[in-house]
N, CA, C, O and CB atoms as a CASP TS submission, in Angstrom:
PFRMAT TS
TARGET T0000
AUTHOR 0000-0000-0000
METHOD Language model
MODEL 1
PARENT N/A
ATOM      1  N   UNK     1       7.301   2.879 -11.102  1.00  0.00           N
ATOM      2  CA  UNK     1       6.225   2.375 -10.351  1.00  0.00           C
ATOM      3  C   UNK     1       6.053   3.324  -9.108  1.00  0.00           C
ATOM      4  O   UNK     1       7.006   3.726  -8.442  1.00  0.00           O
ATOM      5  CB  UNK     1       6.487   0.872  -9.952  1.00  0.00           C
ATOM      6  N   UNK     2       4.812   3.620  -8.881  1.00  0.00           N
ATOM      7  CA  UNK     2       4.431   4.282  -7.690  1.00  0.00           C
ATOM      8  C   UNK     2       3.496   3.435  -6.780  1.00  0.00           C
ATOM      9  O   UNK     2       2.454   2.936  -7.206  1.00  0.00           O
ATOM     10  CB  UNK     2       3.783   5.563  -8.053  1.00  0.00           C
ATOM     11  N   UNK     3       3.931   3.305  -5.509  1.00  0.00           N
ATOM     12  CA  UNK     3       3.002   2.373  -4.592  1.00  0.00           C
ATOM     13  C   UNK     3       2.587   3.483  -3.515  1.00  0.00           C
ATOM     14  O   UNK     3       3.389   4.247  -2.977  1.00  0.00           O
ATOM     15  CB  UNK     3       3.876   0.881  -3.827  1.00  0.00           C
ATOM     16  N   UNK     4       1.336   3.454  -3.307  1.00  0.00           N
ATOM     17  CA  UNK     4       0.737   4.178  -2.292  1.00  0.00           C
ATOM     18  C   UNK     4       0.066   3.263  -1.093  1.00  0.00           C
ATOM     19  O   UNK     4      -0.615   2.257  -1.290  1.00  0.00           O
ATOM     20  CB  UNK     4      -0.287   5.062  -2.967  1.00  0.00           C
ATOM     21  N   UNK     5       0.387   3.799   0.125  1.00  0.00           N
ATOM     22  CA  UNK     5      -0.254   3.030   1.267  1.00  0.00           C
ATOM     23  C   UNK     5      -1.228   4.091   1.784  1.00  0.00           C
ATOM     24  O   UNK     5      -0.831   5.169   2.225  1.00  0.00           O
ATOM     25  CB  UNK     5       0.847   2.474   2.469  1.00  0.00           C
ATOM     26  N   UNK     6      -2.509   3.749   1.715  1.00  0.00           N
ATOM     27  CA  UNK     6      -3.731   4.650   2.154  1.00  0.00           C
ATOM     28  C   UNK     6      -3.962   4.265   3.533  1.00  0.00           C
ATOM     29  O   UNK     6      -4.129   3.076   3.805  1.00  0.00           O
ATOM     30  CB  UNK     6      -5.121   4.446   1.262  1.00  0.00           C
ATOM     31  N   UNK     7      -3.989   5.237   4.504  1.00  0.00           N
ATOM     32  CA  UNK     7      -4.312   4.932   5.985  1.00  0.00           C
ATOM     33  C   UNK     7      -3.820   6.122   6.742  1.00  0.00           C
ATOM     34  O   UNK     7      -3.032   6.983   6.352  1.00  0.00           O
ATOM     35  CB  UNK     7      -3.600   3.546   6.555  1.00  0.00           C
ATOM     36  N   UNK     8      -4.472   6.009   7.979  1.00  0.00           N
ATOM     37  CA  UNK     8      -4.310   7.258   8.781  1.00  0.00           C
ATOM     38  C   UNK     8      -3.065   6.949   9.807  1.00  0.00           C
ATOM     39  O   UNK     8      -2.985   7.639  10.824  1.00  0.00           O
ATOM     40  CB  UNK     8      -5.782   7.649   9.616  1.00  0.00           C
ATOM     41  N   UNK     9      -2.215   6.053   9.590  1.00  0.00           N
ATOM     42  CA  UNK     9      -1.159   5.811  10.456  1.00  0.00           C
ATOM     43  C   UNK     9      -1.262   4.800  11.566  1.00  0.00           C
ATOM     44  O   UNK     9      -0.510   4.727  12.539  1.00  0.00           O
ATOM     45  CB  UNK     9      -0.857   6.956  10.985  1.00  0.00           C
ATOM     46  N   UNK    10      -2.323   4.008  11.285  1.00  0.00           N
ATOM     47  CA  UNK    10      -2.601   2.980  12.355  1.00  0.00           C
ATOM     48  C   UNK    10      -1.416   1.861  12.222  1.00  0.00           C
ATOM     49  O   UNK    10      -0.562   1.911  11.337  1.00  0.00           O
ATOM     50  CB  UNK    10      -4.177   2.284  12.144  1.00  0.00           C
ATOM     51  N   UNK    11      -1.482   0.857  13.214  1.00  0.00           N
ATOM     52  CA  UNK    11      -0.547  -0.130  13.155  1.00  0.00           C
ATOM     53  C   UNK    11      -0.559  -1.091  11.863  1.00  0.00           C
ATOM     54  O   UNK    11       0.447  -1.595  11.364  1.00  0.00           O
ATOM     55  CB  UNK    11      -0.719  -0.874  14.350  1.00  0.00           C
ATOM     56  N   UNK    12      -1.723  -1.234  11.467  1.00  0.00           N
ATOM     57  CA  UNK    12      -1.831  -2.175  10.303  1.00  0.00           C
ATOM     58  C   UNK    12      -1.278  -1.363   9.038  1.00  0.00           C
ATOM     59  O   UNK    12      -0.667  -1.894   8.111  1.00  0.00           O
ATOM     60  CB  UNK    12      -3.436  -2.693  10.073  1.00  0.00           C
ATOM     61  N   UNK    13      -1.562  -0.079   9.128  1.00  0.00           N
ATOM     62  CA  UNK    13      -0.968   0.745   7.918  1.00  0.00           C
ATOM     63  C   UNK    13       0.445   0.736   7.915  1.00  0.00           C
ATOM     64  O   UNK    13       1.003   0.662   6.820  1.00  0.00           O
ATOM     65  CB  UNK    13      -1.386   2.211   7.914  1.00  0.00           C
ATOM     66  N   UNK    14       1.190   0.804   9.052  1.00  0.00           N
ATOM     67  CA  UNK    14       2.622   0.746   9.311  1.00  0.00           C
ATOM     68  C   UNK    14       3.094  -0.570   8.843  1.00  0.00           C
ATOM     69  O   UNK    14       4.090  -0.672   8.127  1.00  0.00           O
ATOM     70  CB  UNK    14       2.965   0.963  10.794  1.00  0.00           C
ATOM     71  N   UNK    15       2.324  -1.678   9.273  1.00  0.00           N
ATOM     72  CA  UNK    15       2.826  -3.007   8.844  1.00  0.00           C
ATOM     73  C   UNK    15       2.781  -3.289   7.329  1.00  0.00           C
ATOM     74  O   UNK    15       3.648  -3.964   6.774  1.00  0.00           O
ATOM     75  CB  UNK    15       2.034  -4.063   9.538  1.00  0.00           C
ATOM     76  N   UNK    16       1.692  -2.724   6.660  1.00  0.00           N
ATOM     77  CA  UNK    16       1.631  -2.919   5.183  1.00  0.00           C
ATOM     78  C   UNK    16       2.778  -2.126   4.589  1.00  0.00           C
ATOM     79  O   UNK    16       3.387  -2.591   3.625  1.00  0.00           O
ATOM     80  CB  UNK    16       0.226  -2.450   4.562  1.00  0.00           C
ATOM     81  N   UNK    17       3.076  -1.059   5.065  1.00  0.00           N
ATOM     82  CA  UNK    17       4.199  -0.155   4.560  1.00  0.00           C
ATOM     83  C   UNK    17       5.588  -0.919   4.688  1.00  0.00           C
ATOM     84  O   UNK    17       6.411  -0.838   3.776  1.00  0.00           O
ATOM     85  CB  UNK    17       4.245   1.264   5.434  1.00  0.00           C
ATOM     86  N   UNK    18       5.819  -1.621   5.770  1.00  0.00           N
ATOM     87  CA  UNK    18       6.985  -2.359   6.000  1.00  0.00           C
ATOM     88  C   UNK    18       6.938  -3.637   4.957  1.00  0.00           C
ATOM     89  O   UNK    18       7.964  -4.014   4.391  1.00  0.00           O
ATOM     90  CB  UNK    18       7.053  -2.790   7.582  1.00  0.00           C
ATOM     91  N   UNK    19       5.811  -4.193   4.778  1.00  0.00           N
ATOM     92  CA  UNK    19       5.707  -5.373   3.918  1.00  0.00           C
ATOM     93  C   UNK    19       5.918  -4.890   2.486  1.00  0.00           C
ATOM     94  O   UNK    19       6.423  -5.679   1.686  1.00  0.00           O
ATOM     95  CB  UNK    19       4.306  -6.110   4.088  1.00  0.00           C
ATOM     96  N   UNK    20       5.613  -3.797   2.139  1.00  0.00           N
ATOM     97  CA  UNK    20       5.885  -3.224   0.719  1.00  0.00           C
ATOM     98  C   UNK    20       7.277  -3.057   0.591  1.00  0.00           C
ATOM     99  O   UNK    20       7.837  -3.429  -0.440  1.00  0.00           O
ATOM    100  CB  UNK    20       5.191  -1.858   0.420  1.00  0.00           C
ATOM    101  N   UNK    21       7.962  -2.491   1.609  1.00  0.00           N
ATOM    102  CA  UNK    21       9.513  -2.470   1.482  1.00  0.00           C
ATOM    103  C   UNK    21      10.168  -3.772   1.442  1.00  0.00           C
ATOM    104  O   UNK    21      11.147  -3.929   0.714  1.00  0.00           O
ATOM    105  CB  UNK    21      10.137  -1.742   2.616  1.00  0.00           C
ATOM    106  N   UNK    22       9.675  -4.798   2.222  1.00  0.00           N
ATOM    107  CA  UNK    22      10.264  -6.224   1.984  1.00  0.00           C
ATOM    108  C   UNK    22      10.029  -6.739   0.694  1.00  0.00           C
ATOM    109  O   UNK    22      10.885  -7.363   0.067  1.00  0.00           O
ATOM    110  CB  UNK    22       9.724  -7.231   2.919  1.00  0.00           C
ATOM    111  N   UNK    23       8.793  -6.476   0.239  1.00  0.00           N
ATOM    112  CA  UNK    23       8.401  -7.145  -1.203  1.00  0.00           C
ATOM    113  C   UNK    23       9.419  -6.555  -2.199  1.00  0.00           C
ATOM    114  O   UNK    23      10.001  -7.270  -3.014  1.00  0.00           O
ATOM    115  CB  UNK    23       6.744  -6.760  -1.745  1.00  0.00           C
ATOM    116  N   UNK    24       9.618  -5.205  -2.102  1.00  0.00           N
ATOM    117  CA  UNK    24      10.510  -4.595  -3.129  1.00  0.00           C
ATOM    118  C   UNK    24      11.932  -5.104  -2.966  1.00  0.00           C
ATOM    119  O   UNK    24      12.609  -5.300  -3.976  1.00  0.00           O
ATOM    120  CB  UNK    24      10.493  -3.037  -3.030  1.00  0.00           C
ATOM    121  N   UNK    25      12.406  -5.321  -1.802  1.00  0.00           N
ATOM    122  CA  UNK    25      13.737  -5.837  -1.491  1.00  0.00           C
ATOM    123  C   UNK    25      13.779  -7.261  -2.081  1.00  0.00           C
ATOM    124  O   UNK    25      14.736  -7.588  -2.784  1.00  0.00           O
ATOM    125  CB  UNK    25      14.033  -5.826   0.097  1.00  0.00           C
ATOM    126  N   UNK    26      12.776  -8.114  -1.819  1.00  0.00           N
ATOM    127  CA  UNK    26      12.729  -9.560  -2.321  1.00  0.00           C
ATOM    128  C   UNK    26      12.711  -9.599  -3.769  1.00  0.00           C
ATOM    129  O   UNK    26      13.284 -10.510  -4.368  1.00  0.00           O
ATOM    130  CB  UNK    26      11.503 -10.325  -1.811  1.00  0.00           C
ATOM    131  N   UNK    27      12.125  -8.721  -4.339  1.00  0.00           N
ATOM    132  CA  UNK    27      11.858  -8.725  -5.851  1.00  0.00           C
ATOM    133  C   UNK    27      13.040  -8.022  -6.735  1.00  0.00           C
ATOM    134  O   UNK    27      13.258  -8.251  -7.924  1.00  0.00           O
ATOM    135  CB  UNK    27      10.446  -7.929  -6.126  1.00  0.00           C
ATOM    136  N   UNK    28      13.706  -7.176  -5.950  1.00  0.00           N
ATOM    137  CA  UNK    28      14.866  -6.562  -6.594  1.00  0.00           C
ATOM    138  C   UNK    28      14.367  -5.130  -7.442  1.00  0.00           C
ATOM    139  O   UNK    28      15.150  -4.447  -8.103  1.00  0.00           O
ATOM    140  CB  UNK    28      15.561  -7.749  -7.648  1.00  0.00           C
ATOM    141  N   UNK    29      13.151  -4.883  -7.305  1.00  0.00           N
ATOM    142  CA  UNK    29      12.499  -3.772  -8.150  1.00  0.00           C
ATOM    143  C   UNK    29      12.568  -2.464  -7.308  1.00  0.00           C
ATOM    144  O   UNK    29      12.771  -2.511  -6.095  1.00  0.00           O
ATOM    145  CB  UNK    29      10.903  -4.134  -8.544  1.00  0.00           C
ATOM    146  N   UNK    30      12.420  -1.460  -7.887  1.00  0.00           N
ATOM    147  CA  UNK    30      12.443  -0.094  -7.268  1.00  0.00           C
ATOM    148  C   UNK    30      11.222   0.547  -7.500  1.00  0.00           C
ATOM    149  O   UNK    30      10.692   0.377  -8.597  1.00  0.00           O
ATOM    150  CB  UNK    30      13.531   0.773  -7.771  1.00  0.00           C
ATOM    151  N   UNK    31      10.639   1.311  -6.596  1.00  0.00           N
ATOM    152  CA  UNK    31       9.288   2.022  -6.678  1.00  0.00           C
ATOM    153  C   UNK    31       9.319   3.213  -5.672  1.00  0.00           C
ATOM    154  O   UNK    31       9.971   3.197  -4.628  1.00  0.00           O
ATOM    155  CB  UNK    31       8.029   0.992  -6.317  1.00  0.00           C
ATOM    156  N   UNK    32       8.576   4.205  -6.082  1.00  0.00           N
ATOM    157  CA  UNK    32       8.335   5.245  -5.182  1.00  0.00           C
ATOM    158  C   UNK    32       7.254   4.773  -4.290  1.00  0.00           C
ATOM    159  O   UNK    32       6.199   4.406  -4.808  1.00  0.00           O
ATOM    160  CB  UNK    32       7.995   6.532  -5.875  1.00  0.00           C
ATOM    161  N   UNK    33       7.412   4.740  -2.906  1.00  0.00           N
ATOM    162  CA  UNK    33       6.480   4.394  -1.912  1.00  0.00           C
ATOM    163  C   UNK    33       6.118   5.651  -1.141  1.00  0.00           C
ATOM    164  O   UNK    33       6.963   6.371  -0.611  1.00  0.00           O
ATOM    165  CB  UNK    33       7.030   3.310  -1.010  1.00  0.00           C
ATOM    166  N   UNK    34       4.730   5.882  -1.110  1.00  0.00           N
ATOM    167  CA  UNK    34       4.187   6.986  -0.504  1.00  0.00           C
ATOM    168  C   UNK    34       3.205   6.708   0.497  1.00  0.00           C
ATOM    169  O   UNK    34       2.376   5.838   0.232  1.00  0.00           O
ATOM    170  CB  UNK    34       3.666   7.793  -1.420  1.00  0.00           C
ATOM    171  N   UNK    35       3.148   7.318   1.651  1.00  0.00           N
ATOM    172  CA  UNK    35       2.074   7.036   2.635  1.00  0.00           C
ATOM    173  C   UNK    35       1.025   8.142   2.408  1.00  0.00           C
ATOM    174  O   UNK    35       1.390   9.316   2.369  1.00  0.00           O
ATOM    175  CB  UNK    35       2.627   7.022   4.181  1.00  0.00           C
ATOM    176  N   UNK    36      -0.145   7.831   2.273  1.00  0.00           N
ATOM    177  CA  UNK    36      -1.187   8.807   2.050  1.00  0.00           C
ATOM    178  C   UNK    36      -2.157   8.806   3.310  1.00  0.00           C
ATOM    179  O   UNK    36      -2.932   7.871   3.514  1.00  0.00           O
ATOM    180  CB  UNK    36      -1.971   8.471   0.690  1.00  0.00           C
ATOM    181  N   UNK    37      -2.064   9.900   4.130  1.00  0.00           N
ATOM    182  CA  UNK    37      -2.879   9.912   5.316  1.00  0.00           C
ATOM    183  C   UNK    37      -4.037  10.938   5.183  1.00  0.00           C
ATOM    184  O   UNK    37      -4.915  10.994   6.045  1.00  0.00           O
ATOM    185  CB  UNK    37      -2.006  10.228   6.540  1.00  0.00           C
ATOM    186  N   UNK    38      -4.030  11.788   4.040  1.00  0.00           N
ATOM    187  CA  UNK    38      -5.193  12.650   3.804  1.00  0.00           C
ATOM    188  C   UNK    38      -6.450  12.023   3.489  1.00  0.00           C
ATOM    189  O   UNK    38      -6.525  11.359   2.455  1.00  0.00           O
ATOM    190  CB  UNK    38      -4.929  13.518   2.784  1.00  0.00           C
ATOM    191  N   UNK    39      -7.564  12.164   4.335  1.00  0.00           N
ATOM    192  CA  UNK    39      -8.748  11.567   4.187  1.00  0.00           C
ATOM    193  C   UNK    39      -9.422  11.881   2.741  1.00  0.00           C
ATOM    194  O   UNK    39     -10.101  11.040   2.152  1.00  0.00           O
ATOM    195  CB  UNK    39      -9.586  11.997   5.335  1.00  0.00           C
ATOM    196  N   UNK    40      -9.193  13.022   2.295  1.00  0.00           N
ATOM    197  CA  UNK    40      -9.804  13.500   0.957  1.00  0.00           C
ATOM    198  C   UNK    40      -9.186  12.675  -0.118  1.00  0.00           C
ATOM    199  O   UNK    40      -9.870  12.179  -1.013  1.00  0.00           O
ATOM    200  CB  UNK    40      -9.542  15.082   0.658  1.00  0.00           C
ATOM    201  N   UNK    41      -7.852  12.520  -0.031  1.00  0.00           N
ATOM    202  CA  UNK    41      -7.161  11.762  -1.016  1.00  0.00           C
ATOM    203  C   UNK    41      -7.452  10.191  -1.027  1.00  0.00           C
ATOM    204  O   UNK    41      -7.454   9.477  -2.030  1.00  0.00           O
ATOM    205  CB  UNK    41      -5.713  12.008  -0.810  1.00  0.00           C
ATOM    206  N   UNK    42      -7.689   9.810   0.242  1.00  0.00           N
ATOM    207  CA  UNK    42      -8.087   8.289   0.396  1.00  0.00           C
ATOM    208  C   UNK    42      -9.404   8.118  -0.191  1.00  0.00           C
ATOM    209  O   UNK    42      -9.604   7.114  -0.875  1.00  0.00           O
ATOM    210  CB  UNK    42      -8.137   7.770   1.928  1.00  0.00           C
ATOM    211  N   UNK    43     -10.342   8.981  -0.010  1.00  0.00           N
ATOM    212  CA  UNK    43     -11.807   8.934  -0.611  1.00  0.00           C
ATOM    213  C   UNK    43     -11.826   9.019  -1.985  1.00  0.00           C
ATOM    214  O   UNK    43     -12.753   8.544  -2.642  1.00  0.00           O
ATOM    215  CB  UNK    43     -12.696  10.028  -0.137  1.00  0.00           C
ATOM    216  N   UNK    44     -10.798   9.633  -2.522  1.00  0.00           N
ATOM    217  CA  UNK    44     -10.730   9.865  -4.051  1.00  0.00           C
ATOM    218  C   UNK    44     -10.484   8.491  -4.735  1.00  0.00           C
ATOM    219  O   UNK    44     -10.839   8.323  -5.901  1.00  0.00           O
ATOM    220  CB  UNK    44      -9.506  10.932  -4.461  1.00  0.00           C
ATOM    221  N   UNK    45      -9.903   7.548  -4.049  1.00  0.00           N
ATOM    222  CA  UNK    45      -9.787   6.320  -4.440  1.00  0.00           C
ATOM    223  C   UNK    45     -10.985   5.407  -4.248  1.00  0.00           C
ATOM    224  O   UNK    45     -10.991   4.233  -4.618  1.00  0.00           O
ATOM    225  CB  UNK    45      -8.727   5.855  -3.846  1.00  0.00           C
ATOM    226  N   UNK    46     -12.024   6.030  -3.632  1.00  0.00           N
ATOM    227  CA  UNK    46     -13.321   5.205  -3.148  1.00  0.00           C
ATOM    228  C   UNK    46     -13.026   4.118  -2.119  1.00  0.00           C
ATOM    229  O   UNK    46     -13.714   3.098  -2.071  1.00  0.00           O
ATOM    230  CB  UNK    46     -14.029   4.463  -4.394  1.00  0.00           C
ATOM    231  N   UNK    47     -12.006   4.338  -1.303  1.00  0.00           N
ATOM    232  CA  UNK    47     -11.730   3.341  -0.290  1.00  0.00           C
ATOM    233  C   UNK    47     -12.294   3.667   0.934  1.00  0.00           C
ATOM    234  O   UNK    47     -12.039   4.745   1.470  1.00  0.00           O
ATOM    235  CB  UNK    47     -10.366   3.129  -0.101  1.00  0.00           C
ATOM    236  N   UNK    48     -13.054   2.824   1.446  1.00  0.00           N
ATOM    237  CA  UNK    48     -13.835   3.106   2.750  1.00  0.00           C
ATOM    238  C   UNK    48     -13.197   2.450   4.007  1.00  0.00           C
ATOM    239  O   UNK    48     -13.550   2.772   5.142  1.00  0.00           O
ATOM    240  CB  UNK    48     -15.327   2.565   2.617  1.00  0.00           C
ATOM    241  N   UNK    49     -12.237   1.512   3.753  1.00  0.00           N
ATOM    242  CA  UNK    49     -11.571   0.815   4.850  1.00  0.00           C
ATOM    243  C   UNK    49     -10.044   0.692   4.594  1.00  0.00           C
ATOM    244  O   UNK    49      -9.583   0.284   3.528  1.00  0.00           O
ATOM    245  CB  UNK    49     -12.201  -0.590   5.038  1.00  0.00           C
ATOM    246  N   UNK    50      -9.335   1.059   5.607  1.00  0.00           N
ATOM    247  CA  UNK    50      -7.964   1.006   5.345  1.00  0.00           C
ATOM    248  C   UNK    50      -7.269  -0.074   6.299  1.00  0.00           C
ATOM    249  O   UNK    50      -7.842  -0.532   7.287  1.00  0.00           O
ATOM    250  CB  UNK    50      -7.367   2.429   5.522  1.00  0.00           C
ATOM    251  N   UNK    51      -5.988  -0.432   5.908  1.00  0.00           N
ATOM    252  CA  UNK    51      -5.205   0.052   5.041  1.00  0.00           C
ATOM    253  C   UNK    51      -5.586  -0.421   3.632  1.00  0.00           C
ATOM    254  O   UNK    51      -6.228  -1.441   3.381  1.00  0.00           O
ATOM    255  CB  UNK    51      -3.917  -0.251   5.420  1.00  0.00           C
ATOM    256  N   UNK    52      -5.063   0.527   2.682  1.00  0.00           N
ATOM    257  CA  UNK    52      -5.272   0.001   1.228  1.00  0.00           C
ATOM    258  C   UNK    52      -3.824   0.087   0.602  1.00  0.00           C
ATOM    259  O   UNK    52      -2.911   0.731   1.118  1.00  0.00           O
ATOM    260  CB  UNK    52      -6.438   0.960   0.306  1.00  0.00           C
ATOM    261  N   UNK    53      -3.725  -0.584  -0.484  1.00  0.00           N
ATOM    262  CA  UNK    53      -2.565  -0.699  -1.330  1.00  0.00           C
ATOM    263  C   UNK    53      -2.956  -0.225  -2.666  1.00  0.00           C
ATOM    264  O   UNK    53      -3.905  -0.773  -3.228  1.00  0.00           O
ATOM    265  CB  UNK    53      -2.017  -2.117  -1.381  1.00  0.00           C
ATOM    266  N   UNK    54      -2.278   0.802  -3.270  1.00  0.00           N
ATOM    267  CA  UNK    54      -2.507   1.352  -4.537  1.00  0.00           C
ATOM    268  C   UNK    54      -1.176   1.260  -5.308  1.00  0.00           C
ATOM    269  O   UNK    54      -0.144   1.751  -4.849  1.00  0.00           O
ATOM    270  CB  UNK    54      -3.043   2.800  -4.426  1.00  0.00           C
ATOM    271  N   UNK    55      -1.230   0.562  -6.593  1.00  0.00           N
ATOM    272  CA  UNK    55      -0.061   0.516  -7.375  1.00  0.00           C
ATOM    273  C   UNK    55      -0.351   1.213  -8.662  1.00  0.00           C
ATOM    274  O   UNK    55      -1.289   0.815  -9.354  1.00  0.00           O
ATOM    275  CB  UNK    55       0.408  -0.895  -7.589  1.00  0.00           C
ATOM    276  N   UNK    56       0.361   2.190  -9.022  1.00  0.00           N
ATOM    277  CA  UNK    56       0.210   2.888 -10.285  1.00  0.00           C
ATOM    278  C   UNK    56      -1.158   3.447 -10.367  1.00  0.00           C
ATOM    279  O   UNK    56      -1.638   3.501 -11.499  1.00  0.00           O
ATOM    280  CB  UNK    56       0.485   1.984 -11.465  1.00  0.00           C
ATOM    281  N   UNK    57      -1.931   3.905  -9.300  1.00  0.00           N
ATOM    282  CA  UNK    57      -3.221   4.458  -9.439  1.00  0.00           C
ATOM    283  C   UNK    57      -4.339   3.562  -9.391  1.00  0.00           C
ATOM    284  O   UNK    57      -5.476   4.012  -9.538  1.00  0.00           O
ATOM    285  CB  UNK    57      -3.291   5.129 -10.577  1.00  0.00           C
ATOM    286  N   UNK    58      -4.109   2.187  -9.177  1.00  0.00           N
ATOM    287  CA  UNK    58      -4.977   1.155  -9.082  1.00  0.00           C
ATOM    288  C   UNK    58      -5.091   0.664  -7.741  1.00  0.00           C
ATOM    289  O   UNK    58      -4.071   0.331  -7.139  1.00  0.00           O
ATOM    290  CB  UNK    58      -4.629   0.161  -9.933  1.00  0.00           C
ATOM    291  N   UNK    59      -6.217   0.584  -7.209  1.00  0.00           N
ATOM    292  CA  UNK    59      -6.433  -0.070  -5.782  1.00  0.00           C
ATOM    293  C   UNK    59      -6.264  -1.584  -5.900  1.00  0.00           C
ATOM    294  O   UNK    59      -7.064  -2.190  -6.613  1.00  0.00           O
ATOM    295  CB  UNK    59      -7.952   0.251  -5.163  1.00  0.00           C
ATOM    296  N   UNK    60      -5.320  -2.233  -5.282  1.00  0.00           N
ATOM    297  CA  UNK    60      -5.118  -3.623  -5.383  1.00  0.00           C
ATOM    298  C   UNK    60      -5.635  -4.415  -4.180  1.00  0.00           C
ATOM    299  O   UNK    60      -5.913  -5.614  -4.219  1.00  0.00           O
ATOM    300  CB  UNK    60      -3.703  -3.873  -5.579  1.00  0.00           C
ATOM    301  N   UNK    61      -5.737  -3.598  -3.076  1.00  0.00           N
ATOM    302  CA  UNK    61      -6.375  -4.300  -1.725  1.00  0.00           C
ATOM    303  C   UNK    61      -6.682  -3.156  -0.878  1.00  0.00           C
ATOM    304  O   UNK    61      -6.089  -2.078  -0.862  1.00  0.00           O
ATOM    305  CB  UNK    61      -5.324  -5.389  -0.865  1.00  0.00           C
ATOM    306  N   UNK    62      -7.801  -3.562  -0.089  1.00  0.00           N
ATOM    307  CA  UNK    62      -8.231  -2.582   0.841  1.00  0.00           C
ATOM    308  C   UNK    62      -8.701  -3.463   2.206  1.00  0.00           C
ATOM    309  O   UNK    62      -9.239  -4.565   2.104  1.00  0.00           O
ATOM    310  CB  UNK    62      -9.478  -1.636   0.141  1.00  0.00           C
ATOM    311  N   UNK    63      -8.457  -2.902   3.315  1.00  0.00           N
ATOM    312  CA  UNK    63      -9.103  -3.507   4.521  1.00  0.00           C
ATOM    313  C   UNK    63      -8.286  -4.725   5.172  1.00  0.00           C
ATOM    314  O   UNK    63      -8.719  -5.377   6.122  1.00  0.00           O
ATOM    315  CB  UNK    63     -10.539  -4.013   4.106  1.00  0.00           C
ATOM    316  N   UNK    64      -7.040  -4.958   4.542  1.00  0.00           N
ATOM    317  CA  UNK    64      -6.256  -6.032   5.046  1.00  0.00           C
ATOM    318  C   UNK    64      -4.718  -5.666   4.661  1.00  0.00           C
ATOM    319  O   UNK    64      -4.300  -4.995   3.717  1.00  0.00           O
ATOM    320  CB  UNK    64      -6.776  -7.468   4.409  1.00  0.00           C
ATOM    321  N   UNK    65      -4.010  -6.331   5.712  1.00  0.00           N
ATOM    322  CA  UNK    65      -2.431  -6.266   5.460  1.00  0.00           C
ATOM    323  C   UNK    65      -1.984  -7.427   4.621  1.00  0.00           C
ATOM    324  O   UNK    65      -1.947  -8.574   5.066  1.00  0.00           O
ATOM    325  CB  UNK    65      -1.574  -6.309   6.856  1.00  0.00           C
ATOM    326  N   UNK    66      -1.669  -7.125   3.482  1.00  0.00           N
ATOM    327  CA  UNK    66      -1.003  -8.251   2.501  1.00  0.00           C
ATOM    328  C   UNK    66       0.366  -8.556   2.929  1.00  0.00           C
ATOM    329  O   UNK    66       1.089  -7.660   3.366  1.00  0.00           O
ATOM    330  CB  UNK    66      -0.910  -7.777   0.934  1.00  0.00           C
ATOM    331  N   UNK    67       0.749  -9.729   2.833  1.00  0.00           N
ATOM    332  CA  UNK    67       2.134 -10.316   3.207  1.00  0.00           C
ATOM    333  C   UNK    67       2.981  -9.678   2.161  1.00  0.00           C
ATOM    334  O   UNK    67       2.514  -9.110   1.174  1.00  0.00           O
ATOM    335  CB  UNK    67       2.243 -12.023   3.179  1.00  0.00           C
ATOM    336  N   UNK    68       4.459  -9.817   2.468  1.00  0.00           N
ATOM    337  CA  UNK    68       5.399  -9.317   1.510  1.00  0.00           C
ATOM    338  C   UNK    68       5.308 -10.179   0.220  1.00  0.00           C
ATOM    339  O   UNK    68       5.470  -9.675  -0.891  1.00  0.00           O
ATOM    340  CB  UNK    68       6.839  -9.326   2.108  1.00  0.00           C
ATOM    341  N   UNK    69       5.020 -11.602   0.424  1.00  0.00           N
ATOM    342  CA  UNK    69       4.918 -12.312  -0.746  1.00  0.00           C
ATOM    343  C   UNK    69       3.669 -12.003  -1.652  1.00  0.00           C
ATOM    344  O   UNK    69       3.798 -12.015  -2.876  1.00  0.00           O
ATOM    345  CB  UNK    69       4.951 -13.679  -0.385  1.00  0.00           C
ATOM    346  N   UNK    70       2.542 -11.747  -1.096  1.00  0.00           N
ATOM    347  CA  UNK    70       1.272 -11.356  -1.773  1.00  0.00           C
ATOM    348  C   UNK    70       1.635 -10.038  -2.528  1.00  0.00           C
ATOM    349  O   UNK    70       1.245  -9.890  -3.686  1.00  0.00           O
ATOM    350  CB  UNK    70       0.006 -11.143  -0.691  1.00  0.00           C
ATOM    351  N   UNK    71       2.367  -9.089  -1.905  1.00  0.00           N
ATOM    352  CA  UNK    71       2.590  -7.874  -2.517  1.00  0.00           C
ATOM    353  C   UNK    71       3.574  -8.032  -3.655  1.00  0.00           C
ATOM    354  O   UNK    71       3.414  -7.377  -4.685  1.00  0.00           O
ATOM    355  CB  UNK    71       3.047  -6.895  -1.532  1.00  0.00           C
ATOM    356  N   UNK    72       4.592  -8.879  -3.513  1.00  0.00           N
ATOM    357  CA  UNK    72       5.543  -9.236  -4.543  1.00  0.00           C
ATOM    358  C   UNK    72       4.948  -9.770  -5.918  1.00  0.00           C
ATOM    359  O   UNK    72       5.437  -9.538  -7.024  1.00  0.00           O
ATOM    360  CB  UNK    72       6.440 -10.270  -3.964  1.00  0.00           C
ATOM    361  N   UNK    73       3.809 -10.526  -5.661  1.00  0.00           N
ATOM    362  CA  UNK    73       3.093 -10.992  -6.837  1.00  0.00           C
ATOM    363  C   UNK    73       2.419  -9.886  -7.693  1.00  0.00           C
ATOM    364  O   UNK    73       2.301  -9.919  -8.918  1.00  0.00           O
ATOM    365  CB  UNK    73       2.059 -11.960  -6.398  1.00  0.00           C
ATOM    366  N   UNK    74       1.965  -8.832  -6.801  1.00  0.00           N
ATOM    367  CA  UNK    74       1.299  -7.684  -7.531  1.00  0.00           C
ATOM    368  C   UNK    74       2.276  -6.662  -8.204  1.00  0.00           C
ATOM    369  O   UNK    74       1.843  -5.893  -9.063  1.00  0.00           O
ATOM    370  CB  UNK    74       0.407  -6.908  -6.530  1.00  0.00           C
ATOM    371  N   UNK    75       3.517  -6.646  -7.845  1.00  0.00           N
ATOM    372  CA  UNK    75       4.384  -5.800  -8.370  1.00  0.00           C
ATOM    373  C   UNK    75       5.250  -6.524  -9.488  1.00  0.00           C
ATOM    374  O   UNK    75       6.118  -5.898 -10.098  1.00  0.00           O
ATOM    375  CB  UNK    75       5.182  -5.229  -7.271  1.00  0.00           C
TER
END
C-alpha cells in the first residue's frame, strides 16, 4: 500500500502525516508513506486544497485533516 500526503508542509499537512502514522500503528498494517510537496504532482491529482490524502493513487480526502480513526477505516 502506498499512502501520499499532498501539501506544502503546512501544520495541517504535518498533522495529517502524523495521523497516518498513528492509523498504521493502530491497524498493524504497513505502508509506504510519502509526503508530496511538488505543486505539479499535487495538481496531477486534481487537488485544489490541501492537505490531501491519497491511498494507492486514489484521493480519499482533501482540504481537511482526518483523524487516525478515520484514516484507519480507509486503509
